[in-house]
C-alpha positions in Angstrom: 50.2 134.5 210.6 50.2 130.9 211.5 51.0 130.4 215.2 51.4 127.7 217.8 50.2 124.2 217.0 47.6 125.1 214.4 47.2 122.8 211.4 48.2 124.5 208.1 49.0 124.1 204.4 51.6 126.2 202.7 52.3 126.3 199.0 55.0 127.8 196.8 56.7 127.3 193.5 60.5 126.9 193.1 63.1 126.5 190.4 66.8 125.6 190.9 69.5 124.1 188.8 72.5 121.9 189.3 75.6 123.8 189.8 73.7 126.8 191.1 75.8 129.2 193.1 73.3 128.8 196.0 73.2 125.2 197.2 70.8 126.2 200.1 67.5 128.0 199.5 64.9 128.4 202.2 61.3 128.0 201.0 59.4 128.4 204.3 60.7 129.2 207.8 59.7 129.7 211.3 61.3 132.6 213.0 64.3 132.1 215.3 65.4 129.0 213.2 62.8 126.8 214.9 61.3 125.2 211.8 62.0 125.5 208.1 61.7 123.8 204.7 64.6 124.3 202.3 66.2 123.0 199.2 69.8 121.8 199.7 71.7 120.7 196.6 68.4 120.1 194.9 66.8 118.0 197.7 64.0 119.0 199.9 64.8 119.2 203.6 62.9 120.0 206.8 64.4 121.3 210.0 62.9 121.0 213.5 65.8 120.3 216.0 67.6 118.4 213.2 67.7 118.3 209.4 65.8 115.6 207.6 65.1 114.8 203.9 62.0 112.7 203.1 63.4 111.5 199.7 66.6 111.1 197.7 64.8 112.7 194.7 66.5 116.0 193.5 64.7 118.9 191.9 67.6 120.9 190.5 66.5 120.4 186.9 65.8 124.1 186.0 62.0 123.5 185.9 59.3 125.1 188.0 58.0 122.8 190.7 55.0 123.2 193.1 55.5 122.4 196.8 52.8 122.0 199.4 53.6 121.5 203.0 50.8 120.4 205.3 50.8 120.0 209.1 48.0 118.0 210.6 48.5 117.2 214.3 52.1 116.2 214.6 52.5 115.0 211.0 54.2 117.1 208.4 53.6 116.0 204.8 55.5 117.3 201.8 54.1 117.2 198.3 56.0 118.2 195.2 54.1 118.5 191.9 51.1 116.8 193.5 53.0 113.7 194.7 53.6 112.9 198.3 57.4 113.2 198.8 57.3 112.1 202.4 56.2 112.7 206.0 57.8 113.6 209.3 56.6 113.6 212.8 57.0 117.0 214.5 57.0 117.8 218.2 55.1 120.9 219.3 56.0 124.0 217.3 56.6 127.3 219.1 54.0 130.1 219.1 56.2 132.3 216.9 54.8 133.6 213.6 55.4 131.9 210.3 57.1 133.8 207.5 57.8 132.9 203.9 60.6 133.8 201.6 
């Protein structure tokens, strides 16, 4: 498990399409809804006290994509297919364990 304020990198692959019956898909999440990364209507969003999207780019093209989420200090960086999508500053995370879906 990843806990507390440790730096980390998480990776996954995802595929979604426009018009999918599920417009919200969680990729990574912190228990008790404290932190998560999700796809909403094809866009990547992060949640920590509020929702934020680092880019207007959508990924609901029916193709497989690779996502990497790194946390270093208070900076969260999101990469999709090897390209930096954006960053977000995070306050301290809780000491709960990380889970993936």
